[in-house]
KOLGU-4560 file (N, C-alpha, C; in nm, 3 decimals, padded with zeros to 5 digits):
<recs>
<n_xx: -00.883 n_yy: 00.516 n_zz: 04.392 ca_xx: -00.819 ca_yy: 00.523 ca_zz: 04.523 c_xx: -00.922 c_yy: 00.552 c_zz: 04.632 mol: A seq: 1 type: PRO>
<n_xx: -00.906 n_yy: 00.486 n_zz: 04.745 ca_xx: -00.999 ca_yy: 00.507 ca_zz: 04.856 c_xx: -00.940 c_yy: 00.594 c_zz: 04.966 mol: A seq: 2 type: THR>
<n_xx: -00.811 n_yy: 00.623 n_zz: 04.957 ca_xx: -00.746 ca_yy: 00.704 ca_zz: 05.059 c_xx: -00.662 c_yy: 00.813 c_zz: 04.994 mol: A seq: 3 type: HIS>
<n_xx: -00.642 n_yy: 00.922 n_zz: 05.070 ca_xx: -00.562 ca_yy: 01.034 ca_zz: 05.021 c_xx: -00.483 c_yy: 01.091 c_zz: 05.137 mol: A seq: 4 type: ALA>
<n_xx: -00.398 n_yy: 01.185 n_zz: 05.108 ca_xx: -00.316 ca_yy: 01.247 ca_zz: 05.210 c_xx: -00.174 c_yy: 01.192 c_zz: 05.204 mol: A seq: 5 type: GLY>
<n_xx: -00.081 n_yy: 01.263 n_zz: 05.267 ca_xx: 00.060 ca_yy: 01.222 ca_zz: 05.261 c_xx: 00.083 c_yy: 01.086 c_zz: 05.325 mol: A seq: 6 type: SER>
<n_xx: 00.000 n_yy: 01.049 n_zz: 05.422 ca_xx: 00.014 ca_yy: 00.918 ca_zz: 05.486 c_xx: -00.110 c_yy: 00.832 c_zz: 05.464 mol: A seq: 7 type: ARG>
<n_xx: -00.186 n_yy: 00.865 n_zz: 05.359 ca_xx: -00.311 ca_yy: 00.793 ca_zz: 05.328 c_xx: -00.407 c_yy: 00.794 c_zz: 05.446 mol: A seq: 8 type: CYS>
<n_xx: -00.404 n_yy: 00.903 n_zz: 05.523 ca_xx: -00.487 ca_yy: 00.912 ca_zz: 05.642 c_xx: -00.631 c_yy: 00.955 c_zz: 05.612 mol: A seq: 9 type: GLN>
<n_xx: -00.655 n_yy: 01.014 n_zz: 05.498 ca_xx: -00.789 ca_yy: 01.062 ca_zz: 05.464 c_xx: -00.856 c_yy: 00.965 c_zz: 05.367 mol: A seq: 10 type: ASP>
<n_xx: -00.985 n_yy: 00.945 n_zz: 05.391 ca_xx: -01.063 ca_yy: 00.862 ca_zz: 05.298 c_xx: -01.120 c_yy: 00.952 c_zz: 05.189 mol: A seq: 11 type: MET>
<n_xx: -01.129 n_yy: 00.900 n_zz: 05.068 ca_xx: -01.190 ca_yy: 00.976 ca_zz: 04.959 c_xx: -01.336 c_yy: 00.936 c_zz: 04.947 mol: A seq: 12 type: THR>
<n_xx: -01.413 n_yy: 01.025 n_zz: 04.891 ca_xx: -01.556 ca_yy: 01.000 ca_zz: 04.873 c_xx: -01.583 c_yy: 00.959 c_zz: 04.729 mol: A seq: 13 type: CYS>
<n_xx: -01.689 n_yy: 00.881 n_zz: 04.708 ca_xx: -01.722 ca_yy: 00.839 ca_zz: 04.572 c_xx: -01.743 c_yy: 00.958 c_zz: 04.480 mol: A seq: 14 type: PRO>
<n_xx: -01.675 n_yy: 00.957 n_zz: 04.368 ca_xx: -01.687 ca_yy: 01.062 ca_zz: 04.266 c_xx: -01.667 c_yy: 01.202 c_zz: 04.324 mol: A seq: 15 type: MET>
<n_xx: -01.596 n_yy: 01.211 n_zz: 04.435 ca_xx: -01.575 ca_yy: 01.338 ca_zz: 04.505 c_xx: -01.708 c_yy: 01.410 c_zz: 04.527 mol: A seq: 16 type: ASN>
<n_xx: -01.810 n_yy: 01.330 n_zz: 04.558 ca_xx: -01.946 ca_yy: 01.378 ca_zz: 04.585 c_xx: -02.006 c_yy: 01.452 c_zz: 04.464 mol: A seq: 17 type: CYS>
<n_xx: -01.951 n_yy: 01.426 n_zz: 04.347 ca_xx: -02.003 ca_yy: 01.480 ca_zz: 04.220 c_xx: -02.011 c_yy: 01.633 c_zz: 04.219 mol: A seq: 18 type: SER>
<n_xx: -01.938 n_yy: 01.697 n_zz: 04.308 ca_xx: -01.944 ca_yy: 01.843 ca_zz: 04.314 c_xx: -02.076 c_yy: 01.893 c_zz: 04.370 mol: A seq: 19 type: GLY>
<n_xx: -02.156 n_yy: 01.802 n_zz: 04.428 ca_xx: -02.288 ca_yy: 01.839 ca_zz: 04.478 c_xx: -02.304 c_yy: 01.804 c_zz: 04.625 mol: A seq: 20 type: ALA>
<n_xx: -02.193 n_yy: 01.801 n_zz: 04.697 ca_xx: -02.197 ca_yy: 01.768 ca_zz: 04.838 c_xx: -02.060 c_yy: 01.786 c_zz: 04.901 mol: A seq: 21 type: GLY>
<n_xx: -02.053 n_yy: 01.765 n_zz: 05.031 ca_xx: -01.927 ca_yy: 01.776 ca_zz: 05.105 c_xx: -01.880 c_yy: 01.637 c_zz: 05.145 mol: A seq: 22 type: ASP>
<n_xx: -01.750 n_yy: 01.616 n_zz: 05.131 ca_xx: -01.689 ca_yy: 01.487 ca_zz: 05.164 c_xx: -01.636 c_yy: 01.489 c_zz: 05.307 mol: A seq: 23 type: CYS>
<n_xx: -01.666 n_yy: 01.385 n_zz: 05.383 ca_xx: -01.612 ca_yy: 01.369 ca_zz: 05.518 c_xx: -01.487 c_yy: 01.282 c_zz: 05.506 mol: A seq: 24 type: ASP>
<n_xx: -01.367 n_yy: 01.340 n_zz: 05.523 ca_xx: -01.244 ca_yy: 01.263 ca_zz: 05.505 c_xx: -01.224 c_yy: 01.156 c_zz: 05.613 mol: A seq: 25 type: PRO>
<n_xx: -01.297 n_yy: 01.166 n_zz: 05.723 ca_xx: -01.286 ca_yy: 01.064 ca_zz: 05.828 c_xx: -01.358 c_yy: 00.935 c_zz: 05.790 mol: A seq: 26 type: GLN>
<n_xx: -01.472 n_yy: 00.950 n_zz: 05.721 ca_xx: -01.554 ca_yy: 00.833 ca_zz: 05.689 c_xx: -01.560 c_yy: 00.800 c_zz: 05.541 mol: A seq: 27 type: THR>
<n_xx: -01.529 n_yy: 00.898 n_zz: 05.456 ca_xx: -01.543 ca_yy: 00.877 ca_zz: 05.312 c_xx: -01.687 c_yy: 00.888 c_zz: 05.265 mol: A seq: 28 type: GLY>
<n_xx: -01.773 n_yy: 00.946 n_zz: 05.350 ca_xx: -01.914 ca_yy: 00.961 ca_zz: 05.316 c_xx: -01.942 c_yy: 01.103 c_zz: 05.267 mol: A seq: 29 type: ASP>
<n_xx: -02.037 n_yy: 01.111 n_zz: 05.174 ca_xx: -02.080 ca_yy: 01.240 ca_zz: 05.122 c_xx: -02.199 c_yy: 01.291 c_zz: 05.202 mol: A seq: 30 type: CYS>
<n_xx: -02.201 n_yy: 01.420 n_zz: 05.225 ca_xx: -02.319 ca_yy: 01.489 ca_zz: 05.275 c_xx: -02.367 c_yy: 01.575 c_zz: 05.160 mol: A seq: 31 type: THR>
<n_xx: -02.475 n_yy: 01.531 n_zz: 05.096 ca_xx: -02.524 ca_yy: 01.596 ca_zz: 04.975 c_xx: -02.591 c_yy: 01.729 c_zz: 05.007 mol: A seq: 32 type: CYS>
<n_xx: -02.578 n_yy: 01.822 n_zz: 04.912 ca_xx: -02.652 ca_yy: 01.947 ca_zz: 04.922 c_xx: -02.801 c_yy: 01.914 c_zz: 04.909 mol: A seq: 33 type: TYR>
<n_xx: -02.886 n_yy: 02.007 n_zz: 04.951 ca_xx: -03.031 ca_yy: 01.981 ca_zz: 04.956 c_xx: -03.089 c_yy: 01.941 c_zz: 04.820 mol: A seq: 34 type: ALA>
<n_xx: -03.027 n_yy: 01.984 n_zz: 04.713 ca_xx: -03.081 ca_yy: 01.957 ca_zz: 04.579 c_xx: -03.039 c_yy: 01.822 c_zz: 04.522 mol: A seq: 35 type: SER>
<n_xx: -02.952 n_yy: 01.748 n_zz: 04.594 ca_xx: -02.900 ca_yy: 01.621 ca_zz: 04.541 c_xx: -02.911 c_yy: 01.509 c_zz: 04.645 mol: A seq: 36 type: HIS>
<n_xx: -02.898 n_yy: 01.386 n_zz: 04.596 ca_xx: -02.902 ca_yy: 01.270 ca_zz: 04.684 c_xx: -02.821 c_yy: 01.157 c_zz: 04.621 mol: A seq: 37 type: GLU>
<n_xx: -02.804 n_yy: 01.051 n_zz: 04.698 ca_xx: -02.730 ca_yy: 00.934 ca_zz: 04.651 c_xx: -02.597 c_yy: 00.922 c_zz: 04.722 mol: A seq: 38 type: GLY>
<n_xx: -02.535 n_yy: 00.806 n_zz: 04.711 ca_xx: -02.407 ca_yy: 00.780 ca_zz: 04.777 c_xx: -02.302 c_yy: 00.880 c_zz: 04.732 mol: A seq: 39 type: VAL>
<n_xx: -02.306 n_yy: 00.916 n_zz: 04.602 ca_xx: -02.208 ca_yy: 01.010 ca_zz: 04.548 c_xx: -02.270 c_yy: 01.145 c_zz: 04.512 mol: A seq: 40 type: ASP>
<n_xx: -02.393 n_yy: 01.170 n_zz: 04.559 ca_xx: -02.466 ca_yy: 01.296 ca_zz: 04.536 c_xx: -02.489 c_yy: 01.324 c_zz: 04.387 mol: A seq: 41 type: CYS>
<n_xx: -02.492 n_yy: 01.221 n_zz: 04.306 ca_xx: -02.504 ca_yy: 01.242 ca_zz: 04.162 c_xx: -02.649 c_yy: 01.250 c_zz: 04.114 mol: A seq: 42 type: SER>
<n_xx: -02.743 n_yy: 01.223 n_zz: 04.201 ca_xx: -02.884 ca_yy: 01.226 ca_zz: 04.162 c_xx: -02.947 c_yy: 01.357 c_zz: 04.205 mol: A seq: 43 type: HIS>
<n_xx: -02.995 n_yy: 01.431 n_zz: 04.107 ca_xx: -03.063 ca_yy: 01.558 ca_zz: 04.138 c_xx: -03.206 c_yy: 01.526 c_zz: 04.182 mol: A seq: 44 type: ARG>
<n_xx: -03.245 n_yy: 01.583 n_zz: 04.297 ca_xx: -03.380 ca_yy: 01.562 ca_zz: 04.348 c_xx: -03.482 c_yy: 01.634 c_zz: 04.261 mol: A seq: 45 type: LYS>
<n_xx: -03.599 n_yy: 01.573 n_zz: 04.249 ca_xx: -03.709 ca_yy: 01.638 ca_zz: 04.178 c_xx: -03.761 c_yy: 01.751 c_zz: 04.266 mol: A seq: 46 type: GLU>
<n_xx: -03.776 n_yy: 01.865 n_zz: 04.206 ca_xx: -03.823 ca_yy: 01.982 ca_zz: 04.279 c_xx: -03.957 c_yy: 02.024 c_zz: 04.221 mol: A seq: 47 type: VAL>
<n_xx: -04.056 n_yy: 02.040 n_zz: 04.307 ca_xx: -04.185 ca_yy: 02.091 ca_zz: 04.263 c_xx: -04.187 c_yy: 02.241 c_zz: 04.291 mol: A seq: 48 type: LYS>
<n_xx: -04.186 n_yy: 02.316 n_zz: 04.184 ca_xx: -04.195 ca_yy: 02.461 ca_zz: 04.195 c_xx: -04.342 c_yy: 02.496 c_zz: 04.217 mol: A seq: 49 type: VAL>
<n_xx: -04.372 n_yy: 02.584 n_zz: 04.312 ca_xx: -04.512 ca_yy: 02.622 ca_zz: 04.332 c_xx: -04.574 c_yy: 02.667 c_zz: 04.200 mol: A seq: 50 type: PRO>
<n_xx: -04.693 n_yy: 02.616 n_zz: 04.174 ca_xx: -04.755 ca_yy: 02.636 ca_zz: 04.043 c_xx: -04.771 c_yy: 02.783 c_zz: 04.006 mol: A seq: 51 type: ILE>
<n_xx: -04.788 n_yy: 02.870 n_zz: 04.104 ca_xx: -04.805 ca_yy: 03.012 ca_zz: 04.071 c_xx: -04.679 c_yy: 03.073 c_zz: 04.013 mol: A seq: 52 type: GLN>
<n_xx: -04.564 n_yy: 03.005 n_zz: 04.026 ca_xx: -04.439 ca_yy: 03.056 ca_zz: 03.970 c_xx: -04.401 c_yy: 02.991 c_zz: 03.838 mol: A seq: 53 type: PHE>
<n_xx: -04.477 n_yy: 02.891 n_zz: 03.793 ca_xx: -04.434 ca_yy: 02.821 ca_zz: 03.672 c_xx: -04.538 c_yy: 02.814 c_zz: 03.561 mol: A seq: 54 type: CYS>
<n_xx: -04.660 n_yy: 02.853 n_zz: 03.588 ca_xx: -04.765 ca_yy: 02.844 ca_zz: 03.487 c_xx: -04.847 c_yy: 02.972 c_zz: 03.486 mol: A seq: 55 type: VAL>
<n_xx: -04.870 n_yy: 03.022 n_zz: 03.369 ca_xx: -04.963 ca_yy: 03.134 ca_zz: 03.355 c_xx: -05.070 c_yy: 03.089 c_zz: 03.256 mol: A seq: 56 type: GLU>
<n_xx: -05.193 n_yy: 03.103 n_zz: 03.296 ca_xx: -05.304 ca_yy: 03.063 ca_zz: 03.211 c_xx: -05.385 c_yy: 03.188 c_zz: 03.177 mol: A seq: 57 type: VAL>
<n_xx: -05.411 n_yy: 03.205 n_zz: 03.049 ca_xx: -05.496 ca_yy: 03.315 ca_zz: 03.004 c_xx: -05.612 c_yy: 03.255 c_zz: 02.926 mol: A seq: 58 type: SER>
<n_xx: -05.732 n_yy: 03.293 n_zz: 02.964 ca_xx: -05.851 ca_yy: 03.248 ca_zz: 02.892 c_xx: -05.908 c_yy: 03.367 c_zz: 02.818 mol: A seq: 59 type: LEU>
<n_xx: -05.933 n_yy: 03.348 n_zz: 02.691 ca_xx: -05.984 ca_yy: 03.456 ca_zz: 02.607 c_xx: -06.111 c_yy: 03.407 c_zz: 02.540 mol: A seq: 60 type: VAL>
<n_xx: -06.218 n_yy: 03.483 n_zz: 02.553 ca_xx: -06.345 ca_yy: 03.449 ca_zz: 02.488 c_xx: -06.383 c_yy: 03.561 c_zz: 02.393 mol: A seq: 61 type: TRP>
<n_xx: -06.468 n_yy: 03.526 n_zz: 02.298 ca_xx: -06.518 ca_yy: 03.625 ca_zz: 02.205 c_xx: -06.438 c_yy: 03.633 c_zz: 02.077 mol: A seq: 62 type: GLY>
<n_xx: -06.353 n_yy: 03.536 n_zz: 02.054 ca_xx: -06.274 ca_yy: 03.532 ca_zz: 01.931 c_xx: -06.321 c_yy: 03.414 c_zz: 01.847 mol: A seq: 63 type: LEU>
<n_xx: -06.317 n_yy: 03.433 n_zz: 01.717 ca_xx: -06.352 ca_yy: 03.321 ca_zz: 01.629 c_xx: -06.228 c_yy: 03.259 c_zz: 01.566 mol: A seq: 64 type: SER>
<n_xx: -06.113 n_yy: 03.317 n_zz: 01.592 ca_xx: -05.987 ca_yy: 03.264 ca_zz: 01.537 c_xx: -05.887 c_yy: 03.375 c_zz: 01.520 mol: A seq: 65 type: GLY>
<n_xx: -05.794 n_yy: 03.354 n_zz: 01.427 ca_xx: -05.693 ca_yy: 03.456 ca_zz: 01.399 c_xx: -05.669 c_yy: 03.462 c_zz: 01.249 mol: A seq: 66 type: SER>
<n_xx: -05.621 n_yy: 03.578 n_zz: 01.205 ca_xx: -05.594 ca_yy: 03.593 ca_zz: 01.063 c_xx: -05.455 c_yy: 03.539 c_zz: 01.030 mol: A seq: 67 type: ASP>
<n_xx: -05.411 n_yy: 03.556 n_zz: 00.907 ca_xx: -05.283 ca_yy: 03.502 ca_zz: 00.861 c_xx: -05.164 c_yy: 03.563 c_zz: 00.935 mol: A seq: 68 type: ALA>
<n_xx: -05.182 n_yy: 03.679 n_zz: 00.995 ca_xx: -05.074 ca_yy: 03.744 ca_zz: 01.070 c_xx: -05.082 c_yy: 03.716 c_zz: 01.220 mol: A seq: 69 type: LEU>
<n_xx: -05.177 n_yy: 03.632 n_zz: 01.259 ca_xx: -05.192 ca_yy: 03.597 ca_zz: 01.400 c_xx: -05.274 c_yy: 03.696 c_zz: 01.480 mol: A seq: 70 type: GLY>
<n_xx: -05.335 n_yy: 03.792 n_zz: 01.414 ca_xx: -05.418 ca_yy: 03.890 ca_zz: 01.485 c_xx: -05.555 c_yy: 03.829 c_zz: 01.512 mol: A seq: 71 type: ARG>
<n_xx: -05.616 n_yy: 03.865 n_zz: 01.624 ca_xx: -05.746 ca_yy: 03.804 ca_zz: 01.659 c_xx: -05.858 c_yy: 03.849 c_zz: 01.565 mol: A seq: 72 type: PRO>
<n_xx: -05.948 n_yy: 03.756 n_zz: 01.541 ca_xx: -06.072 ca_yy: 03.786 ca_zz: 01.469 c_xx: -06.183 c_yy: 03.776 c_zz: 01.572 mol: A seq: 73 type: ILE>
<n_xx: -06.251 n_yy: 03.888 n_zz: 01.595 ca_xx: -06.354 ca_yy: 03.894 ca_zz: 01.698 c_xx: -06.487 c_yy: 03.840 c_zz: 01.647 mol: A seq: 74 type: TYR>
<n_xx: -06.554 n_yy: 03.766 n_zz: 01.733 ca_xx: -06.687 ca_yy: 03.713 ca_zz: 01.703 c_xx: -06.789 c_yy: 03.819 c_zz: 01.743 mol: A seq: 75 type: ASP>
<n_xx: -06.850 n_yy: 03.883 n_zz: 01.646 ca_xx: -06.943 ca_yy: 03.994 ca_zz: 01.674 c_xx: -07.070 c_yy: 03.945 c_zz: 01.745 mol: A seq: 76 type: ARG>
<n_xx: -07.098 n_yy: 03.817 n_zz: 01.739 ca_xx: -07.219 ca_yy: 03.763 ca_zz: 01.802 c_xx: -07.195 c_yy: 03.722 c_zz: 01.948 mol: A seq: 77 type: ASN>
<n_xx: -07.071 n_yy: 03.728 n_zz: 01.993 ca_xx: -07.040 ca_yy: 03.686 ca_zz: 02.130 c_xx: -07.080 c_yy: 03.794 c_zz: 02.227 mol: A seq: 78 type: PHE>
<n_xx: -07.150 n_yy: 03.755 n_zz: 02.333 ca_xx: -07.186 ca_yy: 03.849 ca_zz: 02.439 c_xx: -07.187 c_yy: 03.776 c_zz: 02.573 mol: A seq: 79 type: THR>
<n_xx: -07.129 n_yy: 03.839 n_zz: 02.672 ca_xx: -07.126 ca_yy: 03.780 ca_zz: 02.806 c_xx: -07.265 c_yy: 03.778 c_zz: 02.870 mol: A seq: 80 type: PHE>
<n_xx: -07.353 n_yy: 03.866 n_zz: 02.826 ca_xx: -07.485 ca_yy: 03.875 ca_zz: 02.886 c_xx: -07.574 c_yy: 03.756 c_zz: 02.850 mol: A seq: 81 type: GLN>
<n_xx: -07.541 n_yy: 03.685 n_zz: 02.746 ca_xx: -07.622 ca_yy: 03.572 ca_zz: 02.701 c_xx: -07.615 c_yy: 03.458 c_zz: 02.803 mol: A seq: 82 type: ASP>
<n_xx: -07.730 n_yy: 03.406 n_zz: 02.844 ca_xx: -07.735 ca_yy: 03.299 ca_zz: 02.946 c_xx: -07.662 c_yy: 03.173 c_zz: 02.898 mol: A seq: 83 type: ALA>
<n_xx: -07.674 n_yy: 03.140 n_zz: 02.772 ca_xx: -07.605 ca_yy: 03.021 ca_zz: 02.718 c_xx: -07.454 c_yy: 03.039 c_zz: 02.725 mol: A seq: 84 type: ALA>
<n_xx: -07.407 n_yy: 03.161 n_zz: 02.697 ca_xx: -07.264 ca_yy: 03.190 ca_zz: 02.705 c_xx: -07.215 c_yy: 03.174 c_zz: 02.848 mol: A seq: 85 type: THR>
<n_xx: -07.289 n_yy: 03.224 n_zz: 02.943 ca_xx: -07.248 ca_yy: 03.214 ca_zz: 03.083 c_xx: -07.247 c_yy: 03.069 c_zz: 03.130 mol: A seq: 86 type: GLN>
<n_xx: -07.344 n_yy: 02.989 n_zz: 03.088 ca_xx: -07.343 ca_yy: 02.846 ca_zz: 03.123 c_xx: -07.222 c_yy: 02.776 c_zz: 03.062 mol: A seq: 87 type: ARG>
<n_xx: -07.191 n_yy: 02.809 n_zz: 02.938 ca_xx: -07.077 ca_yy: 02.749 ca_zz: 02.869 c_xx: -06.946 c_yy: 02.786 c_zz: 02.940 mol: A seq: 88 type: TRP>
<n_xx: -06.932 n_yy: 02.914 n_zz: 02.976 ca_xx: -06.812 ca_yy: 02.958 ca_zz: 03.047 c_xx: -06.798 c_yy: 02.887 c_zz: 03.181 mol: A seq: 89 type: LEU>
<n_xx: -06.908 n_yy: 02.875 n_zz: 03.254 ca_xx: -06.906 ca_yy: 02.806 ca_zz: 03.383 c_xx: -06.864 c_yy: 02.660 c_zz: 03.364 mol: A seq: 90 type: LEU>
<n_xx: -06.917 n_yy: 02.595 n_zz: 03.263 ca_xx: -06.882 ca_yy: 02.456 ca_zz: 03.235 c_xx: -06.733 c_yy: 02.442 c_zz: 03.203 mol: A seq: 91 type: ASP>
<n_xx: -06.680 n_yy: 02.530 n_zz: 03.122 ca_xx: -06.537 ca_yy: 02.526 ca_zz: 03.086 c_xx: -06.450 c_yy: 02.546 c_zz: 03.211 mol: A seq: 92 type: ILE>
<n_xx: -06.486 n_yy: 02.642 n_zz: 03.295 ca_xx: -06.409 ca_yy: 02.667 ca_zz: 03.418 c_xx: -06.414 c_yy: 02.547 c_zz: 03.511 mol: A seq: 93 type: CYS>
<n_xx: -06.530 n_yy: 02.485 n_zz: 03.526 ca_xx: -06.541 ca_yy: 02.366 ca_zz: 03.611 c_xx: -06.454 c_yy: 02.252 c_zz: 03.558 mol: A seq: 94 type: ARG>
<n_xx: -06.458 n_yy: 02.231 n_zz: 03.427 ca_xx: -06.376 ca_yy: 02.125 ca_zz: 03.367 c_xx: -06.227 c_yy: 02.151 c_zz: 03.389 mol: A seq: 95 type: LYS>
<n_xx: -06.187 n_yy: 02.276 n_zz: 03.378 ca_xx: -06.046 ca_yy: 02.310 ca_zz: 03.399 c_xx: -06.004 c_yy: 02.282 c_zz: 03.543 mol: A seq: 96 type: ALA>
<n_xx: -06.091 n_yy: 02.308 n_zz: 03.638 ca_xx: -06.058 ca_yy: 02.288 ca_zz: 03.780 c_xx: -06.045 c_yy: 02.142 c_zz: 03.817 mol: A seq: 97 type: ARG>
<n_xx: -06.120 n_yy: 02.052 n_zz: 03.751 ca_xx: -06.115 ca_yy: 01.911 ca_zz: 03.788 c_xx: -06.018 c_yy: 01.831 c_zz: 03.702 mol: A seq: 98 type: ILE>
<n_xx: -05.955 n_yy: 01.896 n_zz: 03.607 ca_xx: -05.863 ca_yy: 01.827 ca_zz: 03.518 c_xx: -05.744 c_yy: 01.773 c_zz: 03.596 mol: A seq: 99 type: SER>
<n_xx: -05.705 n_yy: 01.646 n_zz: 03.575 ca_xx: -05.587 ca_yy: 01.592 ca_zz: 03.644 c_xx: -05.458 c_yy: 01.659 c_zz: 03.597 mol: A seq: 100 type: PRO>
<n_xx: -05.465 n_yy: 01.734 n_zz: 03.488 ca_xx: -05.347 ca_yy: 01.805 ca_zz: 03.441 c_xx: -05.320 c_yy: 01.931 c_zz: 03.521 mol: A seq: 101 type: LEU>
<n_xx: -05.418 n_yy: 01.971 n_zz: 03.602 ca_xx: -05.402 ca_yy: 02.088 ca_zz: 03.688 c_xx: -05.364 c_yy: 02.037 c_zz: 03.827 mol: A seq: 102 type: VAL>
<n_xx: -05.244 n_yy: 02.071 n_zz: 03.872 ca_xx: -05.193 ca_yy: 02.020 ca_zz: 03.999 c_xx: -05.248 c_yy: 02.101 c_zz: 04.116 mol: A seq: 103 type: ARG>
<n_xx: -05.295 n_yy: 02.033 n_zz: 04.215 ca_xx: -05.342 ca_yy: 02.099 ca_zz: 04.336 c_xx: -05.223 c_yy: 02.140 c_zz: 04.421 mol: A seq: 104 type: SER>
<n_xx: -05.231 n_yy: 02.252 n_zz: 04.484 ca_xx: -05.123 ca_yy: 02.297 ca_zz: 04.572 c_xx: -05.142 c_yy: 02.245 c_zz: 04.714 mol: A seq: 105 type: GLU>
<n_xx: -05.251 n_yy: 02.177 n_zz: 04.741 ca_xx: -05.279 ca_yy: 02.125 ca_zz: 04.876 c_xx: -05.192 c_yy: 02.005 c_zz: 04.906 mol: A seq: 106 type: ALA>
</recs>
Protein backbone atom coordinates (compact mmCIF):
# COMPACT_ATOMS: atom_id res chain seq x y z
CA PRO A 1 0.00 0.00 0.00
CA THR A 2 1.20 3.49 -0.84
CA HIS A 3 -1.35 5.41 1.21
CA ALA A 4 -2.67 5.26 4.77
CA GLY A 5 -5.12 7.06 6.98
CA SER A 6 -8.91 6.99 7.23
CA ARG A 7 -9.21 8.82 3.90
CA CYS A 8 -5.93 7.54 2.39
CA GLN A 9 -4.56 11.05 2.89
CA ASP A 10 -1.14 9.96 4.15
CA MET A 11 1.56 8.43 2.00
CA THR A 12 3.50 5.46 3.35
CA CYS A 13 7.25 5.18 3.16
CA PRO A 14 9.16 2.23 1.70
CA MET A 15 9.60 -0.49 4.33
CA ASN A 16 8.46 2.10 6.90
CA CYS A 17 12.02 3.47 6.65
CA SER A 18 13.29 0.13 8.03
CA GLY A 19 13.03 1.50 11.55
CA ALA A 20 16.12 3.60 10.80
CA GLY A 21 14.55 6.89 9.79
CA ASP A 22 11.49 9.12 9.93
CA CYS A 23 8.70 8.93 7.37
CA ASP A 24 7.23 12.11 5.88
CA PRO A 25 3.51 11.31 5.39
CA GLN A 26 3.14 14.24 2.98
CA THR A 27 5.70 12.92 0.49
CA GLY A 28 6.26 9.28 1.42
CA ASP A 29 10.00 9.97 1.68
CA CYS A 30 12.29 8.72 4.42
CA THR A 31 14.69 10.92 6.32
CA CYS A 32 17.32 8.43 7.45
CA TYR A 33 19.10 8.62 10.77
CA ALA A 34 22.80 9.54 10.50
CA SER A 35 23.86 5.89 10.66
CA HIS A 36 21.73 4.77 7.68
CA GLU A 37 21.07 5.65 4.05
CA GLY A 38 19.02 4.59 1.06
CA VAL A 39 15.46 5.13 -0.14
CA ASP A 40 14.17 2.95 2.70
CA CYS A 41 17.08 3.61 5.14
CA SER A 42 17.99 -0.07 5.03
CA HIS A 43 21.68 0.45 4.31
CA ARG A 44 23.90 0.96 7.33
CA LYS A 45 26.67 3.48 6.63
CA GLU A 46 30.25 2.39 7.11
CA VAL A 47 31.64 4.05 10.19
CA LYS A 48 35.35 4.58 10.75
CA VAL A 49 36.02 4.47 14.44
CA PRO A 50 39.11 6.50 15.39
CA ILE A 51 41.97 4.03 15.53
CA GLN A 52 42.89 4.94 19.10
CA PHE A 53 39.53 3.49 20.21
CA CYS A 54 39.67 0.22 18.28
CA VAL A 55 43.23 -1.09 18.26
CA GLU A 56 45.76 -1.67 20.97
CA VAL A 57 49.24 -2.69 19.96
CA SER A 58 51.77 -4.08 22.41
CA LEU A 59 55.34 -4.76 21.36
CA VAL A 60 57.36 -7.05 23.57
CA TRP A 61 61.08 -7.72 23.12
CA GLY A 62 63.46 -9.98 24.95
CA LEU A 63 61.40 -13.15 24.74
CA SER A 64 62.38 -16.30 22.93
CA GLY A 65 58.88 -17.81 23.03
CA SER A 66 56.47 -19.29 25.52
CA ASP A 67 56.22 -22.53 27.44
CA ALA A 68 53.39 -25.08 27.26
CA LEU A 69 51.31 -22.98 29.67
CA GLY A 70 51.74 -19.80 27.64
CA ARG A 71 54.19 -18.21 30.08
CA PRO A 72 57.01 -16.16 28.53
CA ILE A 73 60.48 -17.59 28.11
CA TYR A 74 63.00 -14.78 28.46
CA ASP A 75 66.03 -14.53 26.19
CA ARG A 76 68.94 -14.02 28.60
CA ASN A 77 71.14 -12.71 25.78
CA PHE A 78 68.76 -9.88 24.87
CA THR A 79 69.89 -6.41 25.87
CA PHE A 80 68.63 -3.00 24.81
CA GLN A 81 72.13 -1.56 25.11
CA ASP A 82 73.39 -3.63 22.17
CA ALA A 83 73.75 -1.47 19.02
CA ALA A 84 72.50 -4.29 16.77
CA THR A 85 69.39 -4.66 18.95
CA GLN A 86 68.66 -0.95 18.73
CA ARG A 87 69.06 -0.96 14.93
CA TRP A 88 66.74 -3.97 14.69
CA LEU A 89 64.12 -2.30 16.91
CA LEU A 90 64.31 0.89 14.85
CA ASP A 91 63.87 -1.10 11.64
CA ILE A 92 60.82 -2.94 13.03
CA CYS A 93 59.21 0.33 14.18
CA ARG A 94 59.81 1.96 10.79
CA LYS A 95 58.28 -1.02 8.98
CA ALA A 96 55.23 -0.90 11.24
CA ARG A 97 54.71 2.81 10.53
CA ILE A 98 54.78 2.42 6.73
CA SER A 99 52.64 -0.71 6.62
CA PRO A 100 49.45 -0.22 4.57
CA LEU A 101 47.69 -2.24 7.26
CA VAL A 102 48.18 0.68 9.64
CA ARG A 103 45.55 3.33 8.90
CA SER A 104 46.57 6.95 9.03
CA GLU A 105 44.29 9.24 10.99
CA ALA A 106 45.10 12.18 8.70
